[in-house]
Each structure stands twice: as structure tokens, then as C-alpha cells.
N, C-alpha and C positions, 0 to 999 in steps of 0.2 A: 842714466843721469837725469835727475828730474828737472823741469823747466824753470823752477825758482833758482837754480844754480846759476843761471845765466843774468840774474839780477845785478845790476850796477849800483851799489850804494854810494860809492864816491870813486872819483878818478885818483889813480895812483899819483899822478903827476899833473900840477895845475901852475899856472902862471903865478898864483900868488905865492907858491913855495920858493921862487926865484927873488934873489936880490935885485936892485934896480940896475945893476951892472953885472949879470951873470958871467960875462967873459973876464972881467976884471977881478970881481970880488969872489966869485964860485971858481974861477978858474976853468971855466968850459970852453971848449973848443967850438966853433961853428957847427961842426957836425953834432956834436953832443947836444947843441942847443936845439938844432933841428929834430933831432931824435925825441928830446923832451916834448917838443911842441906837437910833435906827432903821434905821441904815446896815447893821449885820450881818444883821438878819433879810431886808432887801432884797437883800444879795448871795446869801443862801441861796435866795431865791425866783428871782432870775434864774439861778442855777447849776441849780436842780431844773428849771424850765421848759425850759431848755437840753438836759438830759438827756432829758426827756419828749419834746422835739420830734424829737431825732435818732433816739430809738428808734421812734417811730411814721412816722419817714419812710422812703422807698423806699431808702435807704442805711443803714437802722437796722441790719438785720443784719451789715453790714460793719463796725460799730462794737462788736458784741459777741465777745469772745474766747471761745475754748474750747480744751481739750488736743486737739492734733492725734490722729487716731485712725490705726490701721494703714493703710497704703495711701494716706492722703490727707495731704498735707503743709500744708494750709492751717490757719491758727490762728484764723479767724473763723467765725461761723455761716454768713455769705454765701459765704465761699470753700470752706466743706465741702460745702454743698449744690449748689454749682456742679460741683464735682470728682465727686459722686455722679451728678448728671445726666449729666455727660460720661461716666463709666463706664458708666452703663445705656444711652446711646444708642449706645455702641460695641458693646455686647452685642446690642442689638438689630439693629444693622446687619449683624452676623455670621450672624444667623439669616435668610436669605433663602430664600423658597421655592424648592425644587430643590437648594439646596445641602447639606441634610441627609443623611446615608447612609440608604438604603432600611432600614426597620425600627427607626430611632433613637428614633421615637415610640411605639414600641409598649409598651402597659402591662408586660409581661413585663420590661420592663429598668428599671422603676422599681424602687427597693430597698425599697419598703414594699408591694409587690404580689407575691400569689403566686397565679397563674392556671393551675397546672398542672392537667391533667385537665379542661379546659374541656368542657361539653356545650351543646348547643343550648337556648337558654332561661335559662341561669345567670345569675345577677346578682353584684354585688360587695358584700360585706358586710364591716364592720370587725371584726377578730378580736383583743380584748384580750389574749389569752394569748400570741400571735405579735409582737401590735403589726404586723399587716399587713392589707391587703385581701385577702379570699380569696373563692373562687367558693362559690356558694349556690345550691341547687335551690330555686326559689320553689315555694310551696303549689301543690297541685294545681289545675289549671284548671277551673272550674265552667261548664257551660253549661246554660242555662234553657229551657225550653219548655212548650208545652200541646199536648194531644191528647185523644182519646176512646177509652175502651174500648167497643167495639161490642156489641149483644146478638147480633149474628150471626157467624159464621165460626168459633165454638169447636168444637173437635175432642176426641177421647178422650185422656186421658192415664193414666199409671200412678202409683201411690201414692196417698197419702190423699186427694188432690185429683183427681177424675175427669175434669175439664174443663180445656183451656188454650186460650190465645188467643193467637198469635203475631201482634203489632201492629208493622207497619213504622213505625219512627222514624228518620229518616236522620241519619248522624253519630255513632252509637253503635257501639261495638266491644264484644267480647266481655269485654275487661280493666275496662271502666268500671263504676262502681257507679251504679246509677240510684234516686234518691230519689222515690218518688211521694206526691203529696199530692193525695186525691180533693176534689172540690167538695163543698160542704156538701150540696147536693141528692143527691149520688150515695151517701151513707152507707147509706140505707135499703136501697138497691138492692145494695149491696155486701154488707150483712150478711144479706140474704134468700138471696143466692147463695153465701154464705160464702167471700167472696174471700179468697185467701191474702194475708197481710201482706207476703210478700216476693215478689220477681220474679227473673226471668233475663235478663240482657243478651246480645246476640248482635250480629253483623255487621248493622248498621242494623235492629235488632229489639229489642222487649221482650216477653217471654213472661210473661203472667198465667195463674194457676190458681185455680180455683173449684171447689166441688163440685157445683154446677147452673149451667146457663147463666144469665145475668141476665137480668131481664125487660125491662130498658131500657138505653139507653146511658148511660155515666159519663164525664163530663169530668174531666180531671185537669190538674195541672201536675207538672212533673218537673224535677229537678236531676242532671245528668249530672257526675260527679267523675271526670275523667280521669286 
């Protein structure tokens, strides 16, 4: 049943159809008069329930009209949804593995991506100025570890600090920045030896400087910023 069939164009029984004295002139009983007065609300109840039943049914969307959109000729919600699904299905069927030309899915082909000058380790970030995704070099990599400044192996050095220790620590390069944090029990030893607060990094080495050889080993943790 179409939704339009529930439209009420006029009530079957109205007050104007009755004479001024329906009991006397029309010969109506009080029960007949009550039924007459109740008939219009009942018509409205039946029509409204019919609309609701149609809308909540599986064919409800087929009874709701809409203005056709570009490319879709359907004039109901159901017809429009079916047309859109058909279009999407056709597009998906056209994208079959192996049917796309080589490089078609490269990021560089996307209109909102600028990946020129890409380097190893770069990431994509959003640039509000150009409204594009651009390449970005992430923050420096930090490598952490622990080791020990020995009390032996120190040798002569030049400058303000007369002693130095070249400690082997794998994975360090001459361009790295090494941050040293002495364990709490090593501070007195370092102060007595007048340990230099800075160090030098080399290939798999950290060089420490002091004015005198430390009297005991000193444990430390380090962060290597590459």
C-alpha cells in the first residue's frame, strides 16, 4: 500500500452535517451521536498508524520521496540508495589487483601530498600553509645505555686536564652527542679526580678527561643523540 493512500482529504462525518437538534430531527440516539463525534478522530488514528506502519516496514524508504540528485534518476530514498550502491559496486569491480598501472597508488600522485626530496627515516606531516602532506625529518634518535669509567687505563693528556681515558662503547660515532649521568655513589670520586664535565665522542669510544686518575671505578648511564 502506498503512503499516499493514508491521506485524509475530508472527514466522513462532521458536525456541519448534523441538524441543530440531531436527536429530534435526525432521530439519533445518544450512542449514535457519540459515534458520530468520535468518527473523525478515529479516521485520523487509522490514517496516522498506517503512515507509521509503512515507514517502519522494510518498504518504508520506497515510500519516501526525494528530489533526484545529479546522476541518479530515482525519486525515492530507497531507489537513490540502490542506485548509489550499484555505482559503488561498479567502481570496486573496476579496481582489480593487477589492473592498475604501475605507480598509480604512489603517494606522489596524490594531489594533497608533496614528497619531493625524501630521505631515509622521513615522515609525513600536515602543512597548513600549503594544505598538503609534506616530508619531515623526525627528531634525532636517542640511544641509551650504561657503562663504567675505570680507575685504570688512564693516560697523559694535554691542556687543563692532564689525564684522559678512552673508553670503548660500541655504536657511537664522532658526530654523536653523548650525555653522561654519573651514579650517585660516583660523585665524590669524580670530584676528587676533578673529572671534566664534558667528553668527546669517537668511533665506538667516549673520551673522559680528569686532572688526576680516579681512585675507584665510576658507574654511569649515557644517552647518545644521533
